[in-house]
Each structure stands twice: as C-alpha cells, then as structure tokens.
C-alpha positions in Angstrom: -44.3 -39.7 -4.8 -41.9 -40.8 -8.3 -42.1 -44.3 -9.7 -38.4 -46.4 -10.5 -36.8 -49.2 -11.1 -33.8 -50.5 -9.6 -31.4 -54.1 -11.1 -28.8 -54.7 -8.1 -27.1 -57.0 -10.3 -24.1 -57.5 -7.6 -24.2 -57.8 -3.6 -20.8 -57.5 -2.3 -22.0 -56.9 1.3 -23.4 -55.3 3.8 -22.3 -52.5 6.2 -24.4 -53.1 9.1 -27.6 -53.7 10.2 -30.3 -51.9 12.2 -34.0 -52.7 13.1 -33.8 -55.6 10.0 -32.8 -52.9 7.1 -29.0 -53.2 6.1 -27.0 -50.6 4.7 -25.9 -52.1 1.8 -22.9 -51.8 -0.7 -24.2 -52.9 -4.3 -24.1 -52.6 -7.7 -27.3 -50.9 -9.0 -29.0 -50.5 -12.4 -31.6 -47.3 -11.6 -34.5 -46.9 -14.2 -32.4 -49.2 -16.6 -29.3 -47.4 -16.5 -25.3 -47.9 -16.5 -25.4 -49.7 -13.5 -23.5 -47.9 -10.4 -21.6 -49.1 -6.8 -24.9 -48.6 -4.1 -24.0 -47.9 -0.8 -27.9 -47.5 0.7 -29.6 -48.9 3.7 -32.2 -52.1 2.4 -35.1 -53.2 4.0 -36.4 -57.3 4.4 -36.5 -58.5 1.1 -35.0 -55.4 -0.6 -39.4 -54.6 -0.2 -37.8 -50.8 0.3 -35.2 -48.7 -0.4 -33.9 -45.8 2.2 -31.6 -42.9 1.3 -27.8 -43.9 -0.1 -25.7 -43.0 -2.5 -24.3 -43.4 -6.2 -20.9 -43.6 -7.6 -19.0 -44.1 -10.5 -16.0 -46.6 -10.7 -14.1 -43.1 -10.5 -15.7 -41.6 -7.7 -15.3 -45.7 -6.0 -11.5 -45.7 -6.7 -11.5 -41.6 -4.9 -12.8 -42.2 -2.2 -11.1 -46.1 -1.7 -8.0 -43.7 -1.7 -9.2 -40.5 0.2 -10.9 -43.0 2.9 -7.1 -44.8 3.1 -5.6 -41.4 4.2 -8.8 -40.4 6.7 -8.8 -44.0 8.3 -4.7 -43.9 8.6 -4.5 -40.0 9.4 -7.9 -41.5 12.0 -7.4 -41.3 15.9 -10.9 -42.9 16.0 -10.3 -46.6 16.7 
C-alpha cells in the first residue's frame, strides 16, 4: 500500500457515524498539495481513512448547485 500524508486544515462537520467511523466534510491537504474539500470516512482519532472524494472549490460549488436542484425535485423525504 502506498504511503501518503494528509493534513486536515478545517473540519466543517460530521455527516454520519457508524461503528465509530465518521463521514466528515473537511478541507484536507493530501501529500502537501493544495487543500481541497474532502468527504470521507475516518476511523476514531483519524488513525485510518476510508474511501472518499475530493473536490476543488469550483467542483464543490457545482455539486452544491446540483444538490439544490436534486433536493428540490426529490420525492425522497
């Protein structure tokens, strides 16, 4: 497995929690690169990371817009 470095620059909040793992929205720098928005599962104390998605500011804004449309049209409550 490849080693990687990360730095959580800002935690925006927890989306859900299951079995001690938390799905969070954070601003994360991976391997000393520019920080991006990051939605990912984290083990307690951030000792392990799960699969997730990173988004640039522009991608996050587009996702917000698409979610607003989807949620306004959604029949799911």
